[in-house]
Backbone bond lengths (Angstrom), bond angles and torsions (degrees), N, CA, C in turn:
res aa  C-N    CA-C-N  psi(-1)  N-CA   C-N-CA  omega(-1)  CA-C   N-CA-C  phi
1 M - - - 1.437 - - 1.525 109.52 -
2 F 1.321 116.90 -39.62 1.450 119.41 -179.41 1.524 111.53 -71.89
3 R 1.320 116.73 -34.13 1.465 119.09 174.69 1.523 110.26 -61.33
4 A 1.308 116.99 -41.00 1.459 120.82 178.61 1.520 110.68 -64.25
5 A 1.311 117.15 -39.75 1.465 120.67 179.76 1.526 111.09 -65.42
6 L 1.316 117.45 -26.63 1.461 120.83 179.63 1.526 112.71 -70.77
7 A 1.315 117.45 -8.04 1.459 120.05 176.61 1.528 110.95 -63.76
8 N 1.334 116.84 -23.97 1.464 122.71 177.39 1.530 109.33 -131.03
9 P 1.334 116.94 68.41 1.469 119.29 -174.71 1.528 111.96 -72.65
10 I 1.328 114.97 158.12 1.458 118.85 173.77 1.520 107.24 -80.23
11 S 1.313 116.58 162.11 1.462 120.03 -177.40 1.525 110.93 -74.72
12 A 1.313 115.09 155.65 1.462 120.48 176.24 1.526 110.31 -62.15
13 D 1.327 117.34 -33.40 1.469 120.94 178.43 1.525 111.20 -63.26
14 E 1.336 116.96 -42.03 1.461 120.03 179.16 1.523 110.35 -64.76
15 T 1.315 116.78 -43.38 1.462 121.00 178.03 1.523 110.34 -61.79
16 A 1.315 116.95 -42.81 1.463 120.84 179.39 1.527 111.14 -62.02
17 R 1.337 117.57 -40.12 1.474 120.70 178.18 1.533 110.58 -62.07
18 I 1.321 116.26 -41.02 1.464 120.25 179.69 1.524 110.51 -65.55
19 V 1.327 117.32 -45.80 1.461 121.37 179.42 1.524 110.45 -62.37
20 R 1.320 117.00 -43.50 1.479 120.36 178.92 1.532 110.48 -61.14
21 N 1.323 116.67 -42.75 1.457 120.73 178.88 1.528 110.89 -61.75
22 I 1.317 117.38 -40.09 1.469 121.48 178.26 1.530 109.59 -61.48
23 I 1.316 115.99 -47.83 1.465 120.39 -177.97 1.523 110.94 -63.84
24 E 1.323 116.92 -47.36 1.458 120.77 -175.42 1.525 113.03 -71.90
25 S 1.319 117.48 -26.40 1.463 119.95 -177.56 1.526 112.76 -85.16
26 A 1.327 117.74 -17.57 1.462 123.02 -176.94 1.531 111.00 54.75
27 T 1.287 116.79 34.38 1.460 122.48 -178.97 1.522 111.56 -71.86
28 W 1.315 115.48 154.34 1.460 122.21 173.86 1.525 110.35 -105.50
29 Q 1.325 116.98 9.00 1.463 121.62 178.80 1.520 108.80 -59.47
30 L 1.326 116.48 135.90 1.467 121.32 -175.98 1.522 112.44 -75.33
31 R 1.325 117.76 -45.80 1.463 120.64 -174.73 1.518 110.23 -117.00
32 H 1.329 114.37 142.17 1.460 121.84 178.72 1.529 107.57 -131.04
33 P 1.318 117.02 92.57 1.463 119.94 -176.84 1.521 112.38 -59.67
34 S 1.314 115.42 140.82 1.458 120.89 174.14 1.521 107.56 -137.87
35 G 1.288 115.69 138.05 1.460 121.31 -177.63 1.509 110.90 97.35
36 A 1.299 115.23 157.20 1.465 122.40 -173.55 1.527 113.43 -61.67
37 D 1.314 117.51 -33.09 1.462 119.62 -174.53 1.531 114.35 -98.47
38 A 1.313 118.45 -5.59 1.468 121.02 -174.82 1.520 112.43 -64.71
39 G 1.308 117.59 -46.53 1.456 120.36 -179.85 1.511 112.16 -61.34
40 A 1.314 115.67 -42.50 1.464 120.25 179.30 1.532 110.83 -63.82
41 F 1.329 116.99 -40.94 1.460 120.16 179.37 1.527 110.60 -64.67
42 L 1.339 117.36 -45.24 1.460 120.23 179.82 1.527 110.92 -63.74
43 G 1.323 117.14 -37.16 1.462 120.62 176.51 1.514 111.26 -65.03
44 W 1.328 116.64 -41.01 1.463 121.86 177.59 1.526 109.76 -61.17
45 R 1.324 116.73 -46.83 1.470 120.94 -179.15 1.526 110.94 -64.18
46 A 1.324 117.35 -39.16 1.464 121.15 -179.18 1.527 111.56 -66.07
47 G 1.329 117.26 -17.41 1.455 121.63 -179.49 1.511 114.34 -81.81
48 M 1.337 117.26 5.38 1.465 119.74 178.89 1.519 109.88 -134.83
49 N 1.309 115.54 154.07 1.465 119.03 176.89 1.536 109.02 -84.84
50 D 1.323 115.97 175.66 1.463 120.09 -176.64 1.523 112.52 -61.50
51 E 1.321 117.20 -38.95 1.470 120.46 179.32 1.524 110.64 -62.80
52 Q 1.316 117.62 -42.56 1.463 121.01 177.96 1.532 110.69 -63.98
53 W 1.328 116.94 -40.24 1.464 121.31 178.77 1.531 110.52 -62.25
54 I 1.318 116.40 -44.64 1.462 120.53 179.49 1.527 109.95 -63.85
55 N 1.332 117.48 -44.23 1.464 120.94 178.40 1.519 111.49 -62.47
56 W 1.321 117.51 -39.16 1.466 121.00 178.48 1.526 109.90 -63.42
57 S 1.312 115.60 -43.36 1.464 120.30 -178.09 1.525 112.73 -71.17
58 A 1.325 117.32 -23.80 1.465 121.50 -175.09 1.524 113.66 -94.42
59 Q 1.304 117.75 6.26 1.473 120.42 -179.57 1.529 110.70 -62.43
60 E 1.313 114.95 157.24 1.466 119.77 171.01 1.529 108.08 -59.20
61 D 1.322 116.41 151.30 1.463 120.52 -173.83 1.525 113.92 -51.40
62 D 1.333 117.55 -51.71 1.467 119.58 -176.47 1.522 111.53 -60.35
63 A 1.322 117.26 -41.78 1.469 120.68 179.46 1.527 110.36 -65.16
64 W 1.331 116.98 -40.55 1.464 121.22 -179.92 1.527 110.66 -63.48
65 Y 1.335 115.85 -50.03 1.465 119.47 -179.96 1.525 111.47 -62.55
66 D 1.315 117.46 -39.17 1.470 120.62 177.81 1.526 110.82 -62.98
67 Q 1.326 116.97 -41.42 1.463 119.77 -179.62 1.529 111.14 -68.39
68 V 1.306 118.03 -39.43 1.471 121.00 176.12 1.526 109.35 -59.94
69 Q 1.318 116.63 -42.12 1.471 120.55 178.31 1.531 110.51 -62.51
70 R 1.332 117.14 -46.30 1.474 120.69 -179.08 1.524 112.52 -65.75
71 E 1.318 116.34 -47.01 1.462 119.81 -171.94 1.517 114.25 -81.94
72 F 1.328 116.91 -29.15 1.458 119.62 -176.19 1.528 113.25 -118.98
73 G 1.340 117.29 -7.07 1.457 119.68 -176.36 1.520 111.61 64.78
74 L 1.322 115.92 30.93 1.454 122.35 -173.35 1.525 110.17 -118.21
75 N 1.322 116.39 121.81 1.457 120.92 177.15 1.522 108.46 -89.07
76 A 1.332 116.43 83.15 1.464 121.45 -176.64 1.524 112.61 -70.26
77 R 1.323 117.83 -23.48 1.479 120.84 -178.59 1.519 111.91 -57.19
78 Q 1.294 116.62 -38.75 1.472 119.60 -173.46 1.530 113.23 -67.78
79 Y 1.321 117.80 -14.11 1.452 121.42 -177.82 1.517 113.81 -101.93
80 V 1.331 116.89 -1.69 1.451 119.99 -173.76 1.522 110.23 -119.31
81 K 1.298 116.40 122.09 1.462 120.75 176.44 1.517 108.34 -72.03
82 G 1.303 117.57 124.38 1.451 122.40 178.92 1.507 113.36 82.98
83 A 1.322 118.18 -22.31 1.464 124.62 178.23 1.522 112.77 47.35
84 G 1.333 116.76 41.04 1.457 120.60 177.00 1.516 111.50 -92.64
85 A 1.311 116.67 165.03 1.468 122.06 -177.32 1.531 110.54 -58.70
86 A 1.328 117.55 -36.59 1.470 120.03 -179.52 1.519 111.79 -68.26
87 D 1.330 117.15 -17.88 1.455 121.14 -177.95 1.520 112.53 -92.57
88 R 1.315 118.78 1.04 1.461 121.60 -177.57 1.524 110.17 -75.65
89 S 1.295 117.05 85.81 1.467 120.18 177.44 1.495 110.33 -148.03
């Protein structure tokens, strides 16, 4: 899924601005979303408990890829050789 997201990466300048802001703010915030889809993904993840997250991640390959397509509009299959569970990164 992350390989597929890299098809439209954010710029190094945007990432640098985020990192600089983290350093200068001395924040203790755990996550700092960067890129157009990061906030939406974190919001999606926050909408489920740990058991649901584990169950989502443990689906059979076809079901997992289908759900990624439905929920994110992302065809992750095309970026993974063999499209096996071990390749989901």
